[in-house]
C-alpha positions in Angstrom: 19.5 -11.3 -26.1 16.2 -12.5 -27.4 17.4 -16.0 -26.0 17.9 -14.5 -22.5 14.7 -12.0 -22.5 12.5 -15.4 -23.5 14.0 -17.8 -20.6 13.1 -14.6 -18.0 9.4 -14.5 -19.1 9.1 -18.4 -19.4 10.9 -18.3 -15.8 8.5 -15.5 -14.4 5.5 -17.3 -15.9 6.4 -20.4 -14.0 7.0 -18.6 -10.5 4.0 -17.6 -11.3 1.8 -20.3 -11.6 3.6 -21.5 -8.3 2.2 -18.4 -6.5 0.1 -19.1 -3.2 -2.6 -16.8 -4.5 -2.7 -17.9 -7.8 -3.3 -21.5 -6.9 -6.0 -20.5 -4.8 -7.6 -19.0 -7.3 -7.8 -21.6 -9.5 -8.9 -24.1 -6.3 -11.4 -21.4 -6.1 -12.7 -21.4 -9.7 -12.9 -25.6 -9.4 -14.7 -25.1 -6.1 -17.2 -23.0 -7.7 -17.8 -25.1 -10.6 -18.4 -28.0 -8.1 -20.7 -25.9 -6.0 -22.4 -25.0 -9.4 -22.6 -28.0 -11.4 -22.3 -31.2 -9.7 -23.7 -29.7 -6.3 -26.5 -28.0 -8.5 -26.0 -24.8 -5.6 -26.1 -22.2 -8.1 -25.9 -19.1 -5.6 -22.9 -20.6 -3.5 -21.4 -21.3 -6.9 -21.9 -18.4 -8.3 -20.6 -16.7 -4.9 -17.0 -18.5 -4.8 -16.7 -18.0 -8.1 -16.3 -14.3 -7.4 -13.4 -14.9 -5.0 -10.8 -15.3 -7.9 -10.7 -11.8 -9.5 -10.5 -10.3 -5.8 -7.7 -12.7 -4.6 -5.7 -11.4 -7.5 -6.9 -8.0 -7.0 -5.5 -8.1 -3.5 -1.8 -9.4 -5.1 -1.6 -7.2 -7.7 -2.2 -4.3 -4.9 0.3 -5.5 -3.0 2.7 -5.9 -5.4 2.2 -2.0 -6.9 2.7 -1.1 -3.3 6.2 -3.3 -3.2 7.4 -1.9 -6.7 6.7 1.2 -5.4 8.6 1.6 -1.8 11.1 0.4 -3.8 11.4 2.9 -5.9 10.6 6.0 -3.6 13.5 3.9 -1.6 16.1 4.4 -5.0 14.8 7.6 -5.8 14.8 9.0 -9.3 18.9 8.1 -9.6 18.5 4.8 -8.6 15.2 3.6 -10.3 16.4 0.9 -13.0 19.3 -0.2 -10.3 16.2 -0.9 -7.5 14.1 -2.7 -10.6 17.0 -5.3 -11.6 17.4 -5.7 -7.8 13.9 -6.6 -7.3 13.4 -9.1 -10.6 16.6 -10.5 -9.4 15.1 -11.1 -5.8 12.3 -12.8 -7.7 14.5 -15.1 -9.5 
């Protein structure tokens, strides 16, 4: 059982790493370092560096809203079933 849990965790981490929002956040950090250190434009580097937390916050909000919608649709009796379905859809 523990091995299956580890595999699921590893799979979720791999899918998250390929998420477009995560990739955009990583690119934004790289771009901010470029502006800040290479170009010497500190103000623009800081501005661009503020994008990743904003992008990740929006992504988190939308995922939570999707989960809440799924839970509301299933009612109290179908909560576990809906969560399992959602996890299977993401795999």
